[in-house]
PALUMLUM-266590 format. One record per residue: residue number from 1; chain; y, x, z negated of N, C-alpha, C in turn. Coordinates in steps of 0.02 Angstrom, whole numbers, plus 50000, padded with zeros to 5 digits. Last residue first. Example, Ala and Ser with C-alpha at 12.3 -4.5 7.8 and 13.67 -1.06 7.14 Angstrom:
% residues 2
NODE k c n.yy n.xx n.zz ca.yy ca.xx ca.zz c.yy c.xx c.zz
NODE 2 A 49888 50642 49646 49947 50684 49643 50002 50645 49606
NODE 1 A 49716 50660 49610 49775 50615 49610 49835 50660 49610
END
This chain:
% residues 267
NODE k c n.yy n.xx n.zz ca.yy ca.xx ca.zz c.yy c.xx c.zz
NODE 267 A 54374 55273 45068 54365 55205 45098 54367 55141 45059
NODE 266 A 54369 55383 44991 54394 55386 45061 54387 55324 45094
NODE 265 A 54314 55396 44866 54273 55393 44926 54309 55397 44995
NODE 264 A 54437 55420 44793 54390 55470 44792 54341 55466 44851
NODE 263 A 54492 55298 44833 54527 55353 44841 54472 55411 44850
NODE 262 A 54410 55211 44773 54409 55205 44832 54451 55267 44865
NODE 261 A 54411 55241 44630 54344 55257 44667 54363 55252 44744
NODE 260 A 54544 55207 44595 54523 55273 44594 54462 55295 44630
NODE 259 A 54536 55072 44618 54577 55104 44655 54562 55180 44664
NODE 258 A 54433 55037 44518 54424 55026 44586 54466 55060 44628
NODE 257 A 54516 55069 44404 54451 55108 44421 54430 55099 44488
NODE 256 A 54608 54969 44402 54631 55053 44403 54564 55088 44433
NODE 255 A 54541 54870 44397 54577 54876 44459 54582 54935 44460
NODE 254 A 54492 54867 44259 54449 54870 44311 54481 54889 44380
NODE 253 A 54623 54864 44202 54581 54922 44194 54525 54935 44252
NODE 252 A 54653 54730 44213 54692 54783 44246 54657 54847 44246
NODE 251 A 54589 54590 44217 54553 54658 44202 54587 54710 44235
NODE 250 A 54674 54485 44246 54629 54477 44187 54600 54540 44164
NODE 249 A 54746 54518 44351 54779 54476 44304 54745 54476 44236
NODE 248 A 54661 54577 44436 54706 54621 44407 54741 54590 44347
NODE 247 A 54596 54472 44495 54564 54511 44449 54608 54550 44403
NODE 246 A 54681 54436 44611 54672 54394 44544 54645 54434 44489
NODE 245 A 54682 54556 44683 54743 54525 44669 54741 54476 44612
NODE 244 A 54544 54578 44707 54585 54618 44659 54650 54593 44641
NODE 243 A 54518 54486 44816 54488 54484 44748 54532 54519 44700
NODE 242 A 54601 54544 44917 54600 54470 44897 54581 54446 44834
NODE 241 A 54551 54675 44936 54619 54657 44914 54632 54579 44880
NODE 240 A 54417 54648 44965 54440 54694 44913 54515 54676 44881
NODE 239 A 54441 54595 45088 54408 54548 45036 54435 54592 44974
NODE 238 A 54599 54622 45172 54524 54641 45150 54502 54602 45092
NODE 237 A 54727 54592 45197 54692 54599 45248 54614 54623 45232
NODE 236 A 54840 54462 45140 54799 54526 45109 54745 54529 45165
NODE 235 A 54998 54407 45180 54924 54403 45188 54894 54465 45174
NODE 234 A 55127 54283 45130 55103 54358 45123 55032 54349 45145
NODE 233 A 55183 54186 45212 55221 54216 45147 55196 54288 45142
NODE 232 A 55173 54149 45375 55149 54158 45320 55193 54197 45263
NODE 231 A 55205 54110 45513 55253 54113 45467 55227 54126 45394
NODE 230 A 55113 54121 45611 55104 54059 45573 55158 54058 45511
NODE 229 A 55135 54237 45675 55145 54175 45708 55156 54113 45668
NODE 228 A 55110 54320 45565 55183 54318 45593 55190 54246 45630
NODE 227 A 54971 54312 45561 55003 54288 45500 55083 54281 45525
NODE 226 A 54942 54362 45686 54922 54286 45667 54960 54266 45614
NODE 225 A 54984 54497 45674 55020 54441 45719 54997 54370 45701
NODE 224 A 54892 54539 45576 54959 54536 45565 54998 54495 45602
NODE 223 A 54773 54523 45647 54778 54488 45579 54855 54484 45569
NODE 222 A 54801 54620 45757 54772 54552 45769 54786 54508 45706
NODE 221 A 54811 54742 45681 54871 54718 45726 54854 54636 45735
NODE 220 A 54681 54756 45623 54751 54755 45582 54811 54718 45617
NODE 219 A 54606 54786 45739 54603 54725 45694 54656 54715 45645
NODE 218 A 54677 54905 45782 54677 54845 45821 54661 54780 45780
NODE 217 A 54647 54989 45680 54714 54970 45692 54720 54916 45734
NODE 216 A 54496 54949 45589 54538 54981 45646 54604 54953 45655
NODE 215 A 54467 54983 45420 54484 54933 45469 54506 54972 45533
NODE 214 A 54320 55107 45377 54387 55076 45368 54414 55033 45435
NODE 213 A 54221 55196 45411 54212 55142 45365 54271 55095 45349
NODE 212 A 54251 55295 45485 54203 55242 45514 54193 55185 45471
NODE 211 A 54335 55378 45408 54361 55327 45466 54318 55279 45489
NODE 210 A 54350 55416 45263 54298 55413 45308 54315 55352 45352
NODE 209 A 54503 55515 45238 54476 55451 45247 54397 55458 45281
NODE 208 A 54591 55615 45246 54550 55621 45196 54495 55554 45195
NODE 207 A 54624 55693 45409 54620 55633 45379 54570 55638 45317
NODE 206 A 54739 55835 45427 54668 55802 45442 54664 55745 45398
NODE 205 A 54875 55858 45411 54840 55876 45476 54764 55855 45478
NODE 204 A 54955 55838 45307 54894 55859 45288 54862 55889 45356
NODE 203 A 55127 55890 45321 55071 55840 45332 55005 55883 45327
NODE 202 A 55207 55958 45168 55189 55971 45238 55133 55915 45247
NODE 201 A 55232 55959 45032 55275 55935 45071 55259 55928 45145
NODE 200 A 55121 56008 44960 55186 56063 44980 55239 56035 45026
NODE 199 A 55047 55913 44943 55078 55941 44890 55129 55977 44898
NODE 198 A 55056 55820 45093 55018 55840 45038 55068 55877 44991
NODE 197 A 55100 55668 45188 55119 55729 45159 55084 55756 45094
NODE 196 A 55001 55614 45318 55020 55603 45242 55048 55678 45221
NODE 195 A 54954 55623 45439 55025 55654 45436 55042 55639 45374
NODE 194 A 54831 55569 45431 54834 55645 45455 54912 55671 45446
NODE 193 A 54873 55446 45400 54834 55485 45352 54836 55556 45368
NODE 192 A 54931 55393 45521 54965 55401 45447 54932 55435 45411
NODE 191 A 54848 55374 45620 54862 55438 45614 54913 55442 45553
NODE 190 A 54713 55257 45563 54785 55264 45585 54801 55347 45575
NODE 189 A 54619 55132 45496 54616 55198 45546 54685 55205 45578
NODE 188 A 54674 55081 45343 54672 55068 45413 54661 55137 45451
NODE 187 A 54643 55024 45174 54643 55072 45219 54630 55058 45292
NODE 186 A 54722 54850 45181 54685 54901 45148 54689 54965 45185
NODE 185 A 54880 54776 45213 54816 54802 45235 54789 54849 45176
NODE 184 A 54984 54660 45198 54960 54702 45148 54890 54726 45174
NODE 183 A 55139 54591 45250 55066 54603 45273 55039 54658 45230
NODE 182 A 55247 54459 45215 55229 54530 45198 55161 54542 45207
NODE 181 A 55379 54372 45305 55295 54394 45298 55287 54448 45273
NODE 180 A 55489 54264 45303 55479 54334 45286 55407 54329 45275
NODE 179 A 55601 54168 45424 55540 54170 45374 55524 54252 45360
NODE 178 A 55735 54064 45434 55706 54129 45444 55651 54142 45399
NODE 177 A 55793 53941 45411 55741 53942 45467 55714 54011 45478
NODE 176 A 55857 53923 45298 55895 53959 45347 55842 53952 45409
NODE 175 A 55782 53879 45180 55838 53833 45219 55860 53862 45277
NODE 174 A 55808 54032 45105 55777 53967 45094 55823 53915 45142
NODE 173 A 55848 54159 45090 55840 54136 45154 55828 54063 45160
NODE 172 A 55831 54202 44952 55901 54198 44987 55910 54156 45056
NODE 171 A 55698 54211 44948 55724 54157 44916 55802 54150 44939
NODE 170 A 55679 54314 45037 55650 54259 45066 55676 54199 45015
NODE 169 A 55747 54431 44963 55772 54402 45025 55745 54326 45040
NODE 168 A 55644 54441 44864 55709 54423 44839 55747 54385 44901
NODE 167 A 55535 54487 44935 55529 54425 44906 55592 54392 44884
NODE 166 A 55600 54610 44987 55587 54553 45037 55566 54484 44996
NODE 165 A 55612 54683 44864 55669 54669 44912 55657 54607 44947
NODE 164 A 55478 54686 44815 55544 54663 44771 55597 54638 44820
NODE 163 A 55411 54751 44924 55401 54684 44897 55452 54653 44856
NODE 162 A 55476 54874 44927 55471 54829 44986 55461 54754 44963
NODE 161 A 55435 54927 44808 55509 54914 44819 55517 54867 44872
NODE 160 A 55304 54950 44832 55322 54902 44777 55397 54879 44795
NODE 159 A 55322 55045 44930 55286 54984 44942 55300 54929 44890
NODE 158 A 55374 55152 44851 55409 55129 44905 55377 55049 44931
NODE 157 A 55260 55172 44765 55327 55157 44733 55373 55124 44793
NODE 156 A 55162 55222 44846 55143 55154 44813 55222 55135 44787
NODE 155 A 55216 55343 44880 55205 55293 44935 55202 55224 44895
NODE 154 A 55215 55406 44753 55273 55401 44797 55273 55343 44844
NODE 153 A 55083 55403 44723 55136 55383 44674 55185 55366 44710
NODE 152 A 54951 55430 44774 54996 55404 44812 55057 55371 44778
NODE 151 A 54841 55473 44687 54876 55521 44741 54929 55496 44784
NODE 150 A 54803 55302 44637 54808 55385 44627 54820 55418 44686
NODE 149 A 54907 55165 44653 54843 55206 44684 54852 55280 44668
NODE 148 A 54953 55011 44578 54948 55081 44583 54892 55113 44615
NODE 147 A 54969 54861 44680 54945 54900 44623 54949 54976 44636
NODE 146 A 55047 54822 44789 55028 54769 44732 54994 54804 44678
NODE 145 A 55071 54920 44871 55135 54885 44857 55111 54826 44802
NODE 144 A 54940 54952 44918 54974 54994 44874 55042 54964 44841
NODE 143 A 54914 54866 45012 54887 54847 44940 54926 54895 44893
NODE 142 A 55070 54859 45111 55009 54891 45094 54977 54863 45031
NODE 141 A 55161 54808 45235 55166 54840 45182 55091 54869 45167
NODE 140 A 55260 54773 45358 55188 54807 45360 55194 54843 45293
NODE 139 A 55347 54620 45383 55345 54692 45348 55277 54716 45336
NODE 138 A 55434 54523 45485 55376 54537 45464 55370 54617 45440
NODE 137 A 55548 54400 45500 55549 54463 45478 55469 54467 45449
NODE 136 A 55597 54279 45630 55540 54301 45586 55560 54380 45560
NODE 135 A 55725 54157 45658 55670 54207 45679 55629 54226 45622
NODE 134 A 55836 54087 45708 55785 54067 45662 55726 54091 45663
NODE 133 A 55926 54144 45785 55869 54123 45818 55817 54090 45771
NODE 132 A 56030 54166 45685 56042 54128 45746 55979 54102 45781
NODE 131 A 55962 54238 45600 55986 54173 45572 55994 54135 45631
NODE 130 A 55946 54355 45676 55890 54317 45651 55907 54250 45631
NODE 129 A 56076 54402 45681 56043 54388 45742 55980 54342 45716
NODE 128 A 56109 54426 45540 56146 54380 45584 56115 54357 45649
NODE 127 A 55995 54529 45514 55999 54466 45482 56036 54405 45518
NODE 126 A 56006 54656 45553 55971 54611 45603 55983 54541 45579
NODE 125 A 56055 54744 45465 56102 54739 45528 56075 54675 45564
NODE 124 A 55961 54724 45358 56034 54706 45343 56075 54690 45409
NODE 123 A 55850 54782 45414 55854 54708 45406 55930 54680 45387
NODE 122 A 55896 54913 45430 55880 54881 45480 55886 54801 45479
NODE 121 A 55901 54942 45285 55958 54947 45327 55949 54907 45387
NODE 120 A 55764 54916 45235 55827 54878 45213 55884 54879 45252
NODE 119 A 55690 55006 45321 55680 54927 45327 55745 54892 45295
NODE 118 A 55743 55117 45262 55744 55112 45330 55741 55030 45340
NODE 117 A 55715 55111 45115 55783 55114 45153 55791 55089 45221
NODE 116 A 55564 55125 45130 55602 55073 45090 55677 55064 45124
NODE 115 A 55514 55223 45216 55469 55166 45199 55510 55109 45163
NODE 114 A 55606 55317 45233 55575 55294 45289 55535 55227 45267
NODE 113 A 55664 55350 45102 55702 55338 45153 55669 55309 45207
NODE 112 A 55552 55367 45026 55592 55320 45015 55643 55295 45065
NODE 111 A 55500 55483 45080 55462 55429 45073 55501 55368 45067
NODE 110 A 55601 55570 45038 55584 55572 45113 55547 55499 45121
NODE 109 A 55605 55571 44906 55664 55546 44942 55653 55531 45011
NODE 108 A 55473 55631 44887 55485 55564 44865 55551 55538 44894
NODE 107 A 55488 55762 44936 55444 55717 44972 55446 55641 44942
NODE 106 A 55554 55839 44857 55591 55809 44901 55553 55757 44943
NODE 105 A 55455 55909 44772 55479 55845 44756 55518 55805 44802
NODE 104 A 55339 56011 44798 55398 55997 44834 55418 55920 44822
NODE 103 A 55218 56012 44734 55261 56081 44727 55330 56061 44755
NODE 102 A 55105 55913 44654 55164 55919 44698 55211 55977 44688
NODE 101 A 55012 55902 44557 55006 55942 44605 55059 55964 44649
NODE 100 A 55051 55799 44468 55055 55860 44442 55030 55916 44490
NODE 99 A 55034 55692 44561 55102 55707 44545 55097 55777 44517
NODE 98 A 54910 55717 44688 54931 55693 44632 54999 55715 44601
NODE 97 A 54939 55669 44862 54937 55722 44811 54950 55694 44743
NODE 96 A 54984 55608 44994 54910 55617 44968 54914 55680 44920
NODE 95 A 55090 55485 45071 55072 55548 45046 55009 55547 45018
NODE 94 A 55154 55420 45228 55112 55420 45174 55109 55485 45131
NODE 93 A 55273 55322 45311 55258 55395 45295 55215 55383 45231
NODE 92 A 55308 55201 45438 55299 55227 45372 55272 55286 45366
NODE 91 A 55360 55055 45532 55365 55129 45518 55352 55152 45452
NODE 90 A 55367 54913 45531 55299 54948 45532 55305 55027 45515
NODE 89 A 55434 54774 45550 55452 54827 45511 55379 54869 45501
NODE 88 A 55492 54672 45656 55430 54695 45645 55429 54766 45613
NODE 87 A 55578 54541 45691 55594 54605 45663 55523 54615 45629
NODE 86 A 55601 54429 45816 55557 54452 45773 55576 54523 45748
NODE 85 A 55715 54393 45896 55671 54336 45869 55630 54364 45812
NODE 84 A 55868 54419 45958 55821 54445 45918 55780 54389 45886
NODE 83 A 55963 54447 46119 55952 54408 46054 55895 54449 46012
NODE 82 A 55987 54522 46226 56025 54470 46214 56019 54429 46152
NODE 81 A 55917 54623 46267 55886 54566 46275 55927 54509 46255
NODE 80 A 56006 54748 46248 55949 54746 46300 55921 54676 46314
NODE 79 A 56076 54715 46141 56115 54726 46200 56062 54726 46258
NODE 78 A 55981 54706 46047 56023 54643 46065 56057 54655 46130
NODE 77 A 55939 54840 46033 55892 54786 46051 55927 54719 46076
NODE 76 A 56053 54895 45990 56026 54912 46056 55972 54865 46071
NODE 75 A 56074 54844 45874 56116 54835 45918 56090 54847 45985
NODE 74 A 55954 54892 45800 55967 54811 45802 56011 54811 45869
NODE 73 A 55974 55029 45811 55924 55001 45845 55922 54924 45846
NODE 72 A 56074 55055 45717 56087 55059 45785 56036 55020 45822
NODE 71 A 56011 55055 45589 56059 55007 45608 56066 54996 45686
NODE 70 A 55940 55174 45598 55909 55112 45567 55947 55057 45596
NODE 69 A 56033 55271 45626 55985 55258 45676 55947 55189 45659
NODE 68 A 56110 55272 45508 56148 55258 45570 56099 55236 45627
NODE 67 A 56016 55311 45405 56047 55249 45412 56081 55236 45471
NODE 66 A 55866 55376 45433 55933 55393 45449 55968 55320 45463
NODE 65 A 55740 55328 45449 55757 55367 45381 55820 55388 45388
NODE 64 A 55713 55304 45571 55734 55244 45537 55750 55269 45463
NODE 63 A 55756 55374 45711 55725 55398 45658 55748 55345 45599
NODE 62 A 55721 55347 45880 55763 55348 45818 55725 55362 45767
NODE 61 A 55719 55281 46044 55708 55345 46004 55756 55338 45945
NODE 60 A 55671 55149 46108 55724 55166 46073 55707 55221 46028
NODE 59 A 55622 55075 46262 55608 55123 46220 55672 55150 46181
NODE 58 A 55579 54905 46308 55629 54962 46311 55616 55019 46257
NODE 57 A 55483 54797 46412 55487 54844 46359 55546 54887 46370
NODE 56 A 55406 54645 46449 55463 54685 46459 55461 54734 46399
NODE 55 A 55230 54623 46498 55284 54622 46440 55340 54666 46476
NODE 54 A 55122 54639 46584 55169 54586 46601 55234 54580 46558
NODE 53 A 55051 54741 46562 55024 54679 46546 55065 54629 46556
NODE 52 A 55126 54854 46594 55065 54838 46641 55025 54769 46616
NODE 51 A 55211 54846 46480 55234 54824 46547 55170 54816 46601
NODE 50 A 55129 54925 46391 55148 54854 46383 55169 54812 46449
NODE 49 A 55104 55044 46456 55044 55003 46443 55066 54927 46430
NODE 48 A 55241 55087 46444 55212 55084 46511 55148 55041 46499
NODE 47 A 55249 55095 46299 55291 55044 46341 55263 55034 46409
NODE 46 A 55166 55195 46277 55153 55130 46249 55193 55079 46281
NODE 45 A 55243 55304 46345 55169 55280 46364 55148 55218 46333
NODE 44 A 55367 55302 46274 55360 55282 46349 55286 55270 46370
NODE 43 A 55325 55348 46147 55342 55276 46150 55343 55257 46222
NODE 42 A 55291 55479 46177 55238 55433 46154 55249 55359 46162
NODE 41 A 55413 55527 46204 55369 55522 46260 55314 55476 46237
NODE 40 A 55485 55508 46086 55509 55468 46147 55452 55458 46197
NODE 39 A 55454 55496 45929 55426 55532 45987 55437 55488 46051
NODE 38 A 55515 55411 45831 55543 55475 45843 55514 55505 45912
NODE 37 A 55531 55244 45882 55499 55290 45852 55534 55355 45855
NODE 36 A 55516 55067 45944 55557 55118 45902 55505 55167 45875
NODE 35 A 55537 54956 46072 55484 55006 46031 55524 55055 46005
NODE 34 A 55558 54796 46105 55606 54855 46090 55564 54894 46047
NODE 33 A 55500 54679 46210 55490 54731 46158 55537 54778 46154
NODE 32 A 55450 54532 46229 55506 54571 46251 55512 54611 46201
NODE 31 A 55277 54474 46260 55343 54477 46223 55387 54524 46262
NODE 30 A 55145 54456 46313 55206 54459 46362 55275 54447 46322
NODE 29 A 55039 54468 46247 55065 54401 46237 55132 54393 46283
NODE 28 A 55011 54596 46269 54966 54551 46298 54997 54476 46301
NODE 27 A 55114 54656 46189 55120 54660 46260 55076 54604 46300
NODE 26 A 55064 54636 46064 55115 54591 46089 55128 54592 46168
NODE 25 A 54964 54721 46077 54937 54662 46063 54993 54605 46087
NODE 24 A 55037 54837 46090 54989 54824 46142 54973 54750 46134
NODE 23 A 55104 54843 45961 55143 54837 46031 55100 54827 46092
NODE 22 A 55001 54852 45877 55039 54796 45869 55079 54791 45938
NODE 21 A 54948 54980 45905 54911 54918 45923 54946 54863 45918
NODE 20 A 55071 55061 45886 55041 55056 45947 54996 55001 45965
NODE 19 A 55065 55022 45739 55124 55008 45780 55115 55012 45855
NODE 18 A 54946 55095 45704 54951 55013 45694 55015 54985 45735
NODE 17 A 54958 55231 45798 54924 55197 45755 54923 55116 45748
NODE 16 A 55113 55253 45879 55044 55277 45869 55021 55224 45818
NODE 15 A 55239 55209 45907 55217 55258 45947 55145 55277 45934
NODE 14 A 55317 55125 45829 55271 55093 45886 55237 55144 45923
NODE 13 A 55407 55111 45712 55349 55143 45717 55289 55128 45768
NODE 12 A 55465 54942 45741 55468 55018 45720 55407 55046 45708
NODE 11 A 55506 54825 45851 55452 54852 45819 55472 54923 45795
NODE 10 A 55586 54674 45893 55600 54745 45875 55547 54775 45835
NODE 9 A 55560 54562 46013 55531 54596 45945 55549 54662 45945
NODE 8 A 55582 54402 46077 55615 54468 46073 55591 54508 46005
NODE 7 A 55463 54311 46152 55497 54327 46092 55527 54392 46096
NODE 6 A 55374 54284 46255 55447 54287 46275 55492 54301 46207
NODE 5 A 55242 54243 46154 55275 54247 46217 55343 54240 46228
NODE 4 A 55180 54234 46037 55251 54262 46024 55268 54272 46100
NODE 3 A 55089 54075 46007 55103 54143 46026 55168 54173 46024
NODE 2 A 54995 53982 45869 55061 53996 45913 55068 54070 45938
NODE 1 A 54841 53970 45901 54883 53998 45869 54942 54007 45907
END
């Protein structure tokens, strides 16, 4: 597999979960890392682990749900390393509530800012640098970006929006040398579930998932980076997702039932 050694990587949501696993996997490849997140202390811990593996790493404390932060991280990355080779958009916020249970509708705007507008703003700013390096854009999406999922209406909507945006951008970039990869995990063992917004707009605090039965963040990161290295168009990270993509065309009600059962079971 093509490695990403010495590639300059801007990674959002790097302080925990899948982002942390991505950072450590890239650190093992000795990439040059700009690690983005809101928790500067947690980012410093991840950066130290990456440096111990021989990588270069800088910490960029920022909130990608704020436009000025989402664009500034590109400028700060280029200032630190002189270029940008891989934009890895991983930051995300989840929800876990039926629409008729939601008491605080502001959660939908919050989800859209972090999950959709943040990646859009950052990509807009990064595009000239990625054209120059003939680089890669990798978007950590979800199976929820391909099918509806109960209790996650707002989350699923933001992921559907990502697919529309980046599929369109891929067409615009044809012949530029810049690739766009959409990564669609199934449920993954990550802090995102504990931080998912409940009906009152506050984090759940506990995971609703059966964590022993879902993919690890490390496995997810390995598969995502393999797809990035090969400049794949889209990769689905579970058998359920791969089969469901095709079954949906012929038996959409069956996929609805499978999605409902997966949420009810927590895996």
